[in-house]
N, C-alpha and C positions, 0 to 999 in steps of 0.2 A: 627416428621420428616416432616419439612415444607421447601418448596422451593419457593423463590420469585424472579420473573424476574425483573431486574432493567434496564439494558441497551441492546443496539443492538436488540430491539424488533421492528420489521418492519422497521429497519434501519440497515445500514451496519457497523457502527462504535460504539464505546463506550461499548464494551462487559462487562457484569457484571451480575452475578447470585449470590443470597444470599441463604445460606442453614442453617437451625437451626435444628440440630439433635444430638443425643447421647451426650447431654449436652454441645455441642460446636456450636459456631456461626462462619461461615466461608464464604469466597467469592471464586467463580471460575472467575478469571480475574477481573481487574479493569482498563478498558481502557478509553482513551480520545476520546471524539466525535470529528470528523474531517469532514470538508466539510459541506454540507447542513444538517440542523437539522429539521426534520419534526415533531417529537412528543416529548412531555415533558416526562422526566424520573422521577420516584419517587426517593426519597432519600433512602439510605440504612437505614433500620429500627432501627439500634442501632448506638451508637457513635463509631468512629474508635477505641477507647481504648478498646471496648467490643468485637471486632473482634479477634478470637483466632488465625486464620491463613488464608493464601490465597493459592490457587492452581492456577498456571499460565500455560496457554496452549502454549504460545510462546511470543517472544519479541516485536512483532510489537506494535507500540504505541497505536493503537486503542484497544489493549488488556492489555497493561502494563502501559500505560502512566500516570495513576492517582495514582500509587503506592506511589510516593513521597508525594502526597497530603494526602493520608491515613496516612503516617508516620507523616506528619506535624500536623495531627489532634489527634495524640496520640497513633496510632497503634504501638505495640511493638512485635507482634507475628512473626512467621516464614512465609517466602514466599517460597513455594515448587515449583520447576521447574526442567527441565532437566539441565544436565551440560552445554550444549551449550547455552541454553536459559539464564541461569545464567550469562554466560560470555558475551553474547550479550547485555543483560540488563545493565551490568556494563558500557558499552559505550553509549548505546542508551538513558538511563535515564539521564545520565550526559549531553548528547547532548541536550535532551529536556529541561533540566533545564537551560542550557546556552541560549537556544532560548527564554525561558520565561523571563529570566533576561535581555536579550538584547532588547526584545520588550518593557519591562517596562522602561528601560533606554531611548529608542528612544521616546516612548510616553510622558514620563515626560519631556524630553528636549523640545519637541514640544509643550506640553501642558502648560509648565510653562510661555511661552510667552503669552498664551491666558488666563491665570489665572485658568486653569482647576484643578480639584482635582487630588491628587497624584494617579497614577495607580500602583496597587500592583500586582506583578507577582503571577501566580497561585501557584508556589512553587519555592524554591531556590535551588542552588547547594548543600547546606547543607542538605536539605530535600531528594534530590536524593541520596546523599552519604549515608544518614541514612537508606533509603529503601534498597539500595544495600547491606548494611551490614546484612540485615535480610534473605538474600537468602540462601536456603538449596538445594544443587544440588543433583539430582538422575539420575540413569541410566535408560535407556529404559527397559521395560519388567520386572522390579524387583519390586514386590509388597512390600509395606511397611505399617506399622501400625502407624498412627499419634497419636491416642489415643484409649481408649477402645471403640470398636464398629466401628471404621472408618479405612478402609484400602483403599490404593490408588495405582494405577499403571499408568505409562505413556507409551503410545503407539505411535510409529512414525506416524505422520500425513502427512509427505511428502510435507509440504507447504513451510517451511523455515528451515534452519539449526536449529536443536533442537526443532522444532515444535512438538506438541503432541496432541493426543486425551487423555482424562483422564477417567480412570475407577475408580468409587468410590463405594465401598461396605459399606453400613451402616447396623448395627445390633443394634436394640433397643427394649426392651421388647419382646425378642424372635422373632421379625420380622426382616427379612433381605431384603434389596433392593439394587440392583446394578444399578447405574446411569452412563451413558456414556455421556461425553461432547465431541463432535467431534472436537472442536477447528476449525481452518480453514483447510479444507481438501485440500490436494495438488493435482495438476495436475500430470498426468502420464508422464513418459519419459522426466522429467526435467534433465538438466545436474547436475552433482555433487551429489545431494541428492537422497535418495531412494524414490520410489513410496510409497504412503500411505499404511499402514498396516491395514487390515481389522480386525474387531472384531466380534466374533461369537455369543455372547449372552449378553443380558441386559434386565432389567425390564423396564427401561425408557431411552430414548435417547433424548438428546438436540443437534440438528444439525444445521449447518449453511446452508445458501441458497444463497450466493452471486450471483451465476450464475444459480439459480434454474429455470429460464425460458428460458435458451438459451444454445447453445453449442458454443464452440470456433470455430473460423475460422479453416479451414483444416490446419493441421500443415505443415510448409514448411521446406525445408532443410536449416536450419539457416546458416550453414557454407558456402554453395554455395551462398546464398543470400547476406550474409555479404561480402564474397570475391568479388562478382560482384560490390558491392557498393564501397569497398575500392579501387579496381582496376580502376574503372571509375573515381573516385575522384582524386586518386594520379596521374593518367595519365594526368589530366588537371592542375596538380600542386597545388591541394587543399588539405585540411585537412577534416577529418570526426569528427564532434563534437557530442558526445552522451550524452544527459541529461539522467542520470540514478539514480535509487534508490540505496542508498549507501549499503544497506544490501540485498543480494540475487541477484538482477539484475546485479549489477556491477560484481560480481563473475562469473555469467553465461557468461557475455561478455568476460571476461578474458579467460574462458574455451574455447570458440569458437575461439578467436584470437590465443591462444596457438596452436590450431590444424592447423589453417591457416598458421601460421609461420612454424610449424614443417613439414608440407607437401609442403611448398613452393608454395602455391596456388596463391599468389599475385606475379606477374612477374615484374622484373625490379625495384623493390623497396625493396631490401633486407634490413633487419634489421630496417624496419620503426619504429619510436619510438611510444610508447603507454604511455600516461600520465594518471595516476589516480589522479585527483585533488579534493580530499575530505578527510579530516582527519578521518571522521567517516568511510568512505568506506575502508580506509587503515587499520584502527583498526579492522573492521569487517572481512576483508580479512585474517588478521593474525589469527582471531578466527576460521574462516573456516579451515585454515591449521592445527591449533592445535587440532581441533575436527574431524580430518579426519577419524580416526579408527572407531568412534562410529556413524558417520553420513553420510559419503560418500557412494554412490552406488558402485556396483561392477566394473563398468567401470572406475570410478575415482580411486578406490582402486587399480585397475590393474596398473595404472600409478604410483601410490605411491610405489607399490612393486617393480617397475622397477627403483626406484630412481628418478622419474619424478614428479615435482610439477605440477598438472594439471591446476593450475591457475597462474603459473609463467613462465617467458620466458625471453630471451635476448631482450633487448630494452624496458623493462617495467620500467617506471620511476614514482616514487611517489612524489607528491608535498604536503608537510605538512604545511610549513609556507606560509604566504601571499606573501613574496618575491619569494618563489618557484613558486607560482601560477602565479605571474606577469611575471616571467621569461619565461614561456611557450610561451607567445606571441612574444618573441624575437627569437624563433626557427622557421626558415622559411622553414624547411623541410616539405614535406607531412607527416602527422601524424595523430594519433588518440588521441582525448581528451575525457576522460570519467569523468564527473563531476556531482555533486549533485546540486540542487534537480531534481527529475525525471520529475516534471511538470513545471520546469523553474520558479517557484514562488519565490525562495529564493536561497541563497548560491552562490557559485563561478561560477555556470553555467551561470548566468546572465552576468558576466563580459566577459566570453568567447563568448557569443552571441553578445555582443556589439562589440567585436573585429572581429567577423567572419561572422555575418549574412549578411553584405553588400557585401561580396566578392563572386562573381558568381562562382568561382572555388571550393568553399567549399560545404560540405553536412552536414546538420543537420539531425541526424538519431534518431528517436524516437523508443524506445524498451519497452515501458510500456504505461499503460492507461493514458490518459489525461482528467482530469475532466473538466466539463463545467466552463467557466469563469476563466480559467488559461491561462497563456501566452503560454504554450505548446499546448493547444487546439486551440488557435487563430492561431498558426503557422501551425498546421495540417489542419485547415479549410481554409487556403489560404490567410491569412493576408499579405499584401504587405508592410506595415509599422507597426512598433511597438515602444512602448515607453520603454526605458531602462535608468534608473537613470535620468529621466527628459529629455532625448534626444531622438528625433525621429530617428529611424534606418530603412533604407530601407532593405527589405528582397530580396536579390538577390541570396542567396545560394539555392541550391537544398534541398527541404524538403522531407525526405523519412521516412517510417515507416516499421518495421519488424513486420508483423502481426502474431498473434497466440501465442506470448510469454505470458504466464500467470502462476502465481503461485497457482491459485485456480482451483479446479475441476470444470468442467462445469456440465450441467444438467445430461449428461450420467454418469460422474464420481460420482456425488452425489447419483444417483439412484443405482449404482453399490455398493457404500459404505453402504447404508441402507439395500440393499437386503441381504447383507452378515450377518446381525444380525437376529438371529432366533426369530421371533415372539415376539417383544417387546410389552409390555402392552400399551404403549403410546409413541408417537414421538412428541417432541416439535420442531418447526421450527422457527429459528430466524436468526439474522445476515444476513439480505438481505433487499433490498428496497421492499416496500409493494407489488409491482406487482410480484417480484420474490418469496417472502415468500408465498404469496397466491397460485401462480402457482405450486410451489413444493409441498405444502401441499396437493393440490388437486390431483396431480399425485400420490403421496404416498398413499393417501386415496383410490383413484379409481383403481389404477393399482396393488397395493400391499395388499389392504384390511386392512390397519392398522388404528388404532385410532390415529388421528393427531389433534394437537392443535397449533395454531400460536398465542402466547400470546402478549399482549401489556404490557407496563411497569406497574408494580404494581400487576400483576396477581399472585395468590398464589396457590400452589398445595400441597396436603397432600400426601406424598410419601407412608405412610402406607396404607391408604384407597384407594388411586388411584383416588381421586376426586379433581376437580378444586374447591377450597373453595372461591375464589374470581376472577371473570372474569372481569378484569380491562377494562374499556372502553378506546378507544383511545383519547388522548388529544392533538389535533393538535396545532402546533405553528403557529400563523398568520405570513404569509410571507410578507415582505416588497417588494415592486417593485424594481427590480434591476436598479438603476439609472445610474450607470456607464457604458457607451456604450462600447461594445466590439471593439477589434481592427478591425474586419471585418466590423462592422457598420461604424467605422471611415473611412474606405476605401470607403464605399458606399457614404458617405457624400462628400469625396473628389472627387469622380467621378461625383457627381451631380454638384459640383462647377465647374468642368471642363466643363461639358455640358453647364452650364449657360454662361461661358465665351465664349464658341464656338458660342452659339446663339448671344451674344452681338457683336461678331466680324463679324457676317454675315449679319449685317443690310443692307449692300449695294449689297448683292448678288442677282442674278436673282430670280424673283418670283418663277420660276419653281423649282430651288434648294431649296429655303425656304419652298415650299410646300412639297417636298419630305421629308425634315428633319422633318417638323411638322407631316406628316403622320407616319413617323417612330417612333417618340416619342409617339404619340397617341396610336399606335399599341402596343408598349412596355408597356405603362401604362394599356391598356385594358387587356393584357395577365397576368400581375402581379396582377391586381385586381381580376381576375378570380382565 
C-alpha cells in the first residue's frame, strides 16, 4: 500500500496522486498545470499503459486536463467519476483539445516563416474523445467495489456541479485503510449547488488548501449589488459585459439575473436581453439543467418543482456560431453580455472588450479571480489603455467587481471540513500556494492536534505502516524575469512622456513657475524613492 504525491504539491494546479495497492496501480486526478509553475513534478512511476484506473474528483482542467495525454500514452483503463462530472468532461476535454490544436496551428503558422521546428500539440481531439470513452459514471453516496480490496465512494464536495470528495477503502493482507481525498472543497451558500458534505471518519486525509491562509471578503447581497450595476448602466444607455468562466460562474450569474427579472428589480428596462456568448458555457448550462435532481440545492430544486428553470428566463439569448457572436454588437439596446474567458486572456470576450471598453456608458463587471499578468487583472488594477488584437483601446467603460464570489472554501470552511473527521492518523495538505499550504498545516497541527504533512512532489507514504518512506525535497523551477511590461506600466510610461512634453513646452515660462514645477517633481521622486 504505497501512495506517491505527483502534482499540486505546494502549488494550486496539476492535481495528481499515485497509489499502488491491492495489486492495482491507479491515479486520483490527472490535472494540467496552469499559470505560474514553482516546483518540478516527478513523473508517474509507471507507464500509462500500466495504470489500471483513474478516480476523478471533478471536471476542472487542473484536475482532469491531462487525461487525454494519459490515453495518448496507452492508458485503456476506466475513469471513475460522478455522473455530472462525466458529462462536463465530455465538453471540457474536447474544448481543451481544441485549444491545444488551435495553439499548435497558430504557432506553426507563425514559426514556419522563421524556420522554427514544428510545434506538436499536447494532445489531439482524437485523444480527448478516446479518454471520454473510458468514463464510468457513479451516483453520490453509493459505494462500489472496483476490484478485490478496493472500495470507492463519491461524496458531494459542493465546489462545482458533480464535484466530489472521494473515500477509498483499501484491504490488503488483512490490513484495511480508509483514505479520503477532499478534492476542491466548496464554499457555502453558493447558488444552485449544495454545500459540501462532511465526512465523519478516515485513517488518512489528503486535503486542499487553496484559501488555507485567508477568509473570503464578507459575503454581499449579490442580487442587490448586481441590480444596482445593471440599473445604473442601463440608465445611461450602456451595456454590462461580464467576463465569466464558462462552467460554474456563468450559471451562477444566470441564477441571479433570473431572480432580478422575476422580481422586476431593474426599472424601466423590461425584458432587457442577456447574451451568453460561449459555446462551452451553453453546453455546460444544459448539463446543469440535465443534472438538477442529483446536484441542485433545495432552493434551486424548489424552483424546478414549480416548473421554473432557475437559470432560464425570457430574454436569454445564446450565441453559438461566430456569426451569432458578431451580431451581438449590432444590438444597440442596453443588455448583458456574458462571455468566456473569465480572465479575458482568450475567447470571444476579447472581441466584446474591443467593441465596448472605449464607450463610457458601458460597465465591465468582473465576477471571478483575476490572476497576475492577465488582461483582466490589468483592467481591475486601473489600466487606461490595453492592447486587443494589436490595437490600442482606451478604457473609458466603468470597471466593477462583485467581491466575495468564490467556489472554494476559505480558511474557516477548510477548518470546519477537517474538524468533522474523527481523529485521522495523518493529514496531508496540498493544492495550495506554498504560503497557504504551510499556514493551513500549522493551524491543523496546533489547533486540532493532528499529525500533518505537507508533501513535495515525489514524496512517498506507506499506507500500511503509516510512515513517510521518502520525504522528497522541493525542486524549485528557476524563474525568468517577466520581460513584457504590464498595461499599467505602459500607462506609467505614457504619463512620463506627457510630463516630459509639458516640461519642453514650458521653456519660456516665468522662472517662478518653472521652480514650482521642479520642486513638485523632485518632491514626487523623493516620496516614491522612499
